[in-house]
C-alpha positions in Angstrom: -10.6 1.3 17.9 -11.5 1.9 21.9 -13.7 1.9 24.2 -14.9 4.9 25.9 -12.9 5.4 28.9 -10.1 3.3 27.8 -6.8 4.3 26.4 -5.6 3.0 23.1 -2.0 3.3 21.5 -1.9 3.1 17.7 1.9 2.5 16.3 2.3 3.4 12.7 6.2 2.8 12.5 5.7 3.2 8.1 3.9 6.5 8.7 7.1 9.0 7.8 8.1 6.6 4.6 8.1 6.9 1.4 6.3 4.8 -0.8 9.3 4.2 -2.4 10.9 3.2 0.5 8.0 1.0 1.9 8.9 -1.1 -1.4 12.1 -1.5 -1.2 11.8 -2.8 2.1 9.2 -4.9 1.1 11.0 -6.1 -1.5 14.6 -7.0 0.4 11.9 -8.7 3.2 10.5 -10.8 0.5 7.1 -9.5 0.0 4.7 -10.5 -2.8 3.2 -7.1 -3.6 0.9 -9.2 -6.1 -1.2 -10.2 -2.9 -1.7 -6.6 -1.6 -4.4 -4.3 -2.8 -4.0 -0.5 -1.9 -7.0 0.8 -4.0 -10.2 2.5 -2.2 -12.2 1.4 -4.9 -11.0 -2.4 -5.8 -13.7 -4.5 -7.1 -14.6 -8.2 -6.1 -11.9 -9.8 -7.8 -9.2 -7.6 -6.5 -8.5 -5.5 -9.6 -7.7 -1.9 -8.7 -9.2 1.2 -10.4 -5.8 2.8 -11.1 -7.6 6.6 -10.2 -8.1 6.9 -6.7 -4.8 8.7 -4.7 -3.7 5.1 -3.6 -3.6 3.8 -6.2 -1.7 6.8 -8.0 0.6 6.7 -5.0 1.4 2.9 -5.0 2.3 3.2 -8.6 4.6 6.6 -8.3 6.3 3.7 -5.1 6.9 1.5 -7.5 8.4 3.6 -10.1 10.8 5.8 -7.9 11.7 2.3 -6.7 12.3 0.6 -10.1 10.3 -2.2 -9.7 7.3 -3.3 -11.7 3.8 -2.6 -10.1 2.0 -6.5 -9.8 -1.5 -4.5 -9.4 -4.0 -5.9 -11.7 -5.5 -2.2 -13.2 -9.5 -2.0 -14.5 
């Protein structure tokens, strides 16, 4: 967020990457995807709904990468 009258710069280096590429790169870097949540409606325990756009895109990315999705779904 910026302050009125001040400039800010937003960097989003992964914006053009596919979810598959993000998953593969994360695996190569040792990311523990079990500690991440993408769901718009995750519950208090971090369990994902499995139905929102973020959940569907995440599942598709893991599937395309050939990597098991460690997400805990409700």
